[in-house]
C-alpha positions as CSV (number, residue, x, y, z in Angstrom):
1,X,60.0,73.1,222.1
2,X,59.4,69.5,220.9
3,X,58.2,70.8,217.6
4,X,61.4,72.8,217.2
5,X,63.5,69.7,217.9
6,X,61.5,67.7,215.5
7,X,62.0,70.3,212.7
8,X,65.8,70.3,213.4
9,X,65.9,66.5,213.1
10,X,64.0,66.7,209.8
11,X,66.0,69.5,208.3
12,X,69.5,67.9,209.0
13,X,68.9,64.7,206.9
14,X,67.2,66.8,204.2
15,X,70.2,69.1,204.0
16,X,72.6,66.1,203.8
17,X,70.5,64.7,201.0
18,X,70.6,67.9,199.0
19,X,74.4,68.0,199.4
20,X,74.7,64.4,198.3
21,X,72.6,65.2,195.2
22,X,75.1,68.0,194.3
23,X,78.0,65.5,194.1
24,X,78.8,63.9,190.8
25,X,81.5,61.8,189.2
26,X,83.9,64.0,187.3
27,X,85.6,62.3,184.4
28,X,88.6,63.7,182.5
29,X,91.7,63.0,180.4
30,X,95.2,64.4,180.8
31,X,97.5,65.0,177.9
32,X,101.0,66.0,177.0
33,X,102.8,65.8,173.7
34,X,105.9,63.9,174.9
35,X,105.7,62.8,178.6
36,X,103.6,60.0,180.1
37,X,100.5,61.2,181.8
38,X,100.1,58.1,184.0
39,X,100.0,58.3,187.8
40,X,99.3,62.1,187.9
41,X,97.8,63.1,191.2
42,X,94.3,64.5,190.8
43,X,93.2,66.3,194.0
44,X,89.8,67.8,194.9
45,X,91.1,70.4,197.4
46,X,87.6,71.5,198.3
47,X,85.9,68.1,198.8
48,X,89.0,66.3,200.1
49,X,88.8,63.6,197.4
50,X,91.7,62.4,195.3
51,X,92.8,59.8,192.7
52,X,95.5,59.1,190.2
53,X,95.3,59.0,186.4
54,X,95.6,55.7,184.5
55,X,98.1,54.8,181.8
56,X,96.2,56.8,179.2
57,X,95.7,59.8,181.4
58,X,92.0,59.2,182.2
59,X,90.6,59.6,185.7
60,X,87.3,59.6,187.7
61,X,86.8,61.8,190.8
62,X,83.9,62.7,193.0
63,X,83.3,66.4,192.8
64,X,80.8,69.3,193.0
65,X,80.4,72.5,191.0
66,X,82.8,75.2,192.3
67,X,85.3,72.7,193.6
68,X,89.0,73.3,193.0
69,X,90.8,70.4,191.3
70,X,94.6,70.3,191.3
71,X,96.8,68.2,189.0
72,X,100.2,67.4,190.3
73,X,103.2,65.3,189.2
74,X,107.0,65.6,189.5
75,X,107.4,66.1,185.7
76,X,104.6,68.7,185.3
77,X,103.9,72.2,186.5
78,X,101.0,72.4,189.0
79,X,97.7,72.8,187.3
80,X,94.6,74.1,189.1
81,X,91.0,74.6,187.8
82,X,87.6,75.5,189.3
83,X,84.7,73.2,188.1
84,X,82.1,75.2,186.3
85,X,80.4,72.3,184.5
86,X,79.6,68.6,185.1
87,X,80.9,67.7,181.6
88,X,84.1,65.6,181.1
89,X,87.2,67.7,181.0
90,X,90.5,67.6,179.0
91,X,93.6,69.0,180.6
92,X,96.9,69.6,178.8
93,X,99.8,69.6,181.2
94,X,103.0,71.6,181.0
95,X,106.4,70.1,181.5
96,X,108.2,71.3,184.6
97,X,111.6,72.7,183.6
98,X,114.3,72.8,186.2
99,X,116.7,75.7,185.7
100,X,120.4,74.6,185.9
101,X,123.4,76.7,186.9
102,X,125.2,78.2,184.0
103,X,128.2,76.2,182.7
104,X,131.2,77.9,181.2
105,X,133.5,76.0,178.9
106,X,137.0,77.4,178.8
107,X,138.9,75.0,176.6
108,X,138.3,75.3,172.8
109,X,137.6,72.1,171.0
110,X,138.9,71.3,167.5
111,X,135.7,69.7,166.3
112,X,137.5,66.3,165.9
113,X,136.2,64.1,168.8
114,X,139.1,61.6,168.6
115,X,141.7,64.5,168.7
116,X,139.9,66.3,171.5
117,X,139.7,63.1,173.6
118,X,143.4,62.5,173.0
119,X,144.4,66.0,174.0
120,X,142.1,66.0,177.1
121,X,143.5,65.3,180.6
122,X,140.8,62.6,181.2
123,X,142.4,59.2,181.7
124,X,140.6,56.0,180.8
125,X,140.1,53.7,183.7
126,X,141.5,50.2,183.2
127,X,139.0,47.5,183.8
128,X,139.2,43.7,183.9
129,X,138.4,43.4,180.2
130,X,141.6,45.3,179.4
131,X,143.8,42.7,181.0
132,X,141.8,39.6,180.0
133,X,140.3,38.5,183.4
134,X,136.7,37.8,184.3
135,X,134.9,40.3,186.5
136,X,131.5,41.1,188.1
137,X,129.3,43.4,186.0
138,X,126.2,43.4,188.2
139,X,125.0,46.1,190.7
140,X,127.7,47.5,192.8
141,X,127.3,46.7,196.5
142,X,126.9,49.6,198.9
143,X,129.5,50.0,201.6
144,X,127.2,48.4,204.3
145,X,126.3,45.6,202.0
146,X,130.0,45.0,201.1
147,X,130.9,44.8,204.8
148,X,128.0,42.5,205.5
149,X,129.2,40.2,202.6
150,X,132.7,40.2,204.0
151,X,131.4,39.4,207.5
152,X,129.2,36.5,206.4
153,X,131.6,34.9,203.9
154,X,135.2,33.6,204.0
155,X,137.8,31.4,202.3
156,X,139.0,28.0,203.2
157,X,137.3,24.8,204.3
158,X,136.1,26.4,207.6
159,X,135.8,30.1,207.3
160,X,136.2,31.6,210.8
161,X,135.1,35.2,210.1
162,X,131.3,34.3,209.8
163,X,131.4,32.3,213.0
164,X,133.3,34.9,215.0
165,X,131.1,37.7,213.7
166,X,127.9,35.8,214.6
167,X,129.2,35.2,218.1
168,X,130.2,38.9,218.7
169,X,127.0,40.3,217.1
170,X,128.8,42.2,214.4
171,X,126.8,40.4,211.7
172,X,123.5,41.5,213.3
173,X,124.8,45.1,213.5
174,X,125.8,45.1,209.8
175,X,122.4,43.7,208.8
176,X,120.7,46.5,210.7
177,X,123.0,49.0,209.0
178,X,122.0,47.6,205.5
179,X,118.3,47.7,206.6
180,X,118.7,51.3,207.7
181,X,120.4,52.3,204.5
182,X,117.5,50.8,202.4
183,X,115.0,52.7,204.6
184,X,116.9,56.0,203.9
185,X,116.9,55.2,200.2
186,X,113.1,54.7,200.3
187,X,112.6,57.9,202.3
188,X,114.6,59.8,199.6
189,X,112.6,58.2,196.8
190,X,109.2,59.1,198.4
191,X,110.4,62.6,199.1
192,X,111.4,63.1,195.5
193,X,108.0,61.7,194.3
194,X,105.6,63.5,196.7
195,X,107.4,66.5,198.2
196,X,106.2,69.0,195.5
197,X,102.6,67.7,195.9
198,X,102.5,68.4,199.6
199,X,104.3,71.8,199.3
200,X,102.0,73.0,196.5
201,X,98.7,71.5,197.4
202,X,98.7,70.9,201.1
203,X,101.0,73.8,202.0
204,X,103.6,71.8,203.8
205,X,106.4,74.3,204.6
206,X,109.4,73.4,202.4
207,X,111.8,73.4,205.4
208,X,109.6,70.7,207.0
209,X,109.4,68.4,204.0
210,X,112.3,66.1,205.0
211,X,111.0,65.9,208.6
212,X,107.5,64.9,207.3
213,X,108.9,62.0,205.3
214,X,111.0,60.9,208.3
215,X,107.7,61.0,210.3
216,X,106.1,58.8,207.6
217,X,108.9,56.3,207.8
218,X,108.2,55.5,211.4
219,X,105.0,53.8,210.3
220,X,105.4,50.0,210.1
221,X,103.7,50.0,206.7
222,X,106.1,52.5,205.2
223,X,108.6,50.2,203.6
224,X,106.0,48.0,201.9
225,X,104.1,51.1,200.7
226,X,107.3,52.9,199.5
227,X,108.7,49.8,197.7
228,X,105.4,49.2,195.9
229,X,104.2,50.7,192.6
230,X,102.7,54.2,192.3
231,X,99.1,53.6,193.3
232,X,96.1,55.2,194.9
233,X,96.9,53.2,198.1
234,X,100.3,54.9,198.2
235,X,98.9,58.4,197.7
236,X,96.2,57.6,200.4
237,X,98.9,56.5,202.8
238,X,100.9,59.8,202.6
239,X,97.8,62.0,202.7
240,X,96.6,60.3,205.8
241,X,100.0,60.5,207.4
242,X,100.1,64.3,206.6
243,X,96.8,64.7,208.4
244,X,98.4,63.0,211.4
245,X,101.6,65.1,211.0
246,X,99.5,68.3,211.0
247,X,97.9,67.4,214.3
248,X,101.0,66.1,216.1
249,X,104.0,67.9,214.7
250,X,102.8,71.1,213.1
251,X,100.6,72.1,216.1
252,X,103.4,71.3,218.5
253,X,105.8,73.6,216.6
254,X,103.5,76.6,216.6
């Protein structure tokens, strides 16, 4: 009995060592004739390893022969290969083309842009330059930001609006509204960037995609991650959140 246990304890480390020897660092380069190949997600589905390509499309990833490697980005079609060699690989990506609804033009144009513009029903909007007054040309404020600005500013020597709004709590409410709107914008941006990856590679049901990114936004680190640059840390955050989501939400829904 003791001999059997001893054999088992000896075999397990040996098996782990043999597995480790099979692992190698895969190197590769992504290419496309027009589009940037930076920040493409490179996922080893079999070995649960992942990385992103650098500015020139190069990447390094731990892998084994027989592993399935997936290349995913918003601007490219999903690409998947099975490793048959330890040699460096070169992958040419194909641009993702979004099909648009057919547009039918009914009015015939003369071929003279000036004449066509004159005959069109489109009216030019008058701006402050047309009437010779200065105006603001920066980013337009959103409605919550505009209301917050109105609540915290005022005319005269002693503007009463900011004081009254501070007393009644309206300013705090408007600040929360602006904060919430920024959070929604970040959720939309991350959903646009990562949705296809999780649908194609991790088999996230499409109808649950928005719910997943809402789930991610509850994490206290979400805003700093979402507002940062595309990075391995950002990818790592969403993959780990998806593992949590699978355990908590997906299992509960089944």
